[in-house]
N, C-alpha and C positions, 0 to 999 in steps of 0.2 A: 140371768142372775145378776150380772154386773149392772145392767140397766136398772134393775130394781134397787140396787144399792146406791149407785152413783147418779142415777137419773139419766135422761137422754143426753147423748153426746152433743157438745156445742156444734153449731153449724159450720164453723171453720174447720173443725177436725173431721167432720162427717164427709166433707167434699174432698175430692182428689184434685183440687184446683192447684195449678202450678204456682210457684212463688212468683209474685209480681216483680216487675223490673226495678221498682224503687227499693224494695226490700233486698233484692239480690245485689244491687249496686251499693247499698249501704253496708251489707255484709262484706263485700269485697274491699271497701274503703277501710273498714275496721280491721280486716285481716292484714292489709298492707301497713296500717299504722302499727299493729302489734308486731309485724315482721321488722319494721324499722326500729322498734324499741328493743326487741329481743335479739335480733339478728347479729349485731356487733358482739354482744356477749357470747352468743353461741359460736361465732366464728373464732373469737379469741380462745375460747375454752377448747374447741376442737383442735386448734393449732397447738396449744400447750400440751394436750394429751398426746398428740402425735409426736411432739418433740420429746416428751418423756419416754415414749415407747422406743423412739430411735436411739436415745441415749442408753436405754436398758439393753437394747440389742447390739450395741457397739457401733452403730453407724455414726453416732455423734461423738467420735473420739476427740475432736478438737473442740474449741469453744463454739457455742451456738452463735447464730447471727446476732450481732449487736452486743455480744459478750466481750468482756475485757480479758478473759483468760485467767482471771484471778482465782476462779473456782478450782482449776486444775492444779494450781500451785499449793493449795491448802490440803489437798488429799494426796497422800503418797501413792505412788504407782504400785499396783498389786502384781506380784509374780506368782507363778504356779507353786513355788516353794512356800508361799505364805498360806496356802490353802489349809483349812482346818480338817479336811477329810482324812489325811494321813495320821493326824493326831488322834482322831477318834478310832481309826483302825489300830493304832498302837495300843490304845487303852483296851480294846477288845482282845488283842493278842496277849497283853499282860494278864488278862483275866484267864486265859487258857494256860499260860506258862507259869504263873506264879504259884508257889506252894503256899499253904495257909501260914500266915504270919510274916511272909516275905513282902518287901516293898520295893518300888522302883520309882524313878523320876520321869515325869513327862514334861518336855520343854515345849512351850507354845511359841509360834512365830512372832516376830516383832510387830508385824501388822497382819493379824489374822484375817483371812477372807473366807467367805462362804459363797459358793457359786460364782466366784470371780469378783465379788464386790466386797469392799472393806466392811467388816462386821463391827457392830457396836460391842464394846468390851463386856457389857452385861450379858449380851447374847452369847458371846464366846464362853463366858464362865458358866452360864446356864447349860450350854450344849456339852461342855466337858464334864460338868458335874452329873448331868443326866446320863451320859455315856458310861461314866464310872458306876453310877447307881444301878443302871440296867445290867451291867456286867457283874454285879455283886462285889464291887470293890469299894473300899473307903477312900475318900480323897481329902487331902489337906493341902493348903497352899503354903509354899515355903517363903514367899516374899509378899510384900504389900501390894505390888503391882499385878499380882496374879499372872505371872509369866512361867512359873515353875510349880508344878503340882506333884505331890507325892501320893501315889496310889498304893494301897496295901490291901492284900487279901486277908479278911478277918479269919481268926482261928476257929 
């Protein structure tokens, strides 16, 4: 059926002739040229990904090779007391304990962390508001910096 549509196969495709030496050598030359062009980029990219993974896992506690250490001075050190998980648990506990119409204050840590990493303030606000909403509580912020939240059980 395909022969009727496409016609007879070209002679080069019909034979199972091996690739001749000239074609193979030119293919190898082009492969090595491409490897020389792409290789350095791939090497640097793989190293940067591995460096990021080491830092995320905690193996890169100090400055990386060639670094000045200025990065660690700009980010405050996170402690276990700065974790946001206890704040979320407190909100859930307030949801169980508060009577309708009652309110209480939730204090956020000075440098909130999520999973041991310093969290962006917008992420912290979103997580706290989401926890309050899921618990059926109303939330309002007492200060402009969003460090104190008032949670209230609606009547």
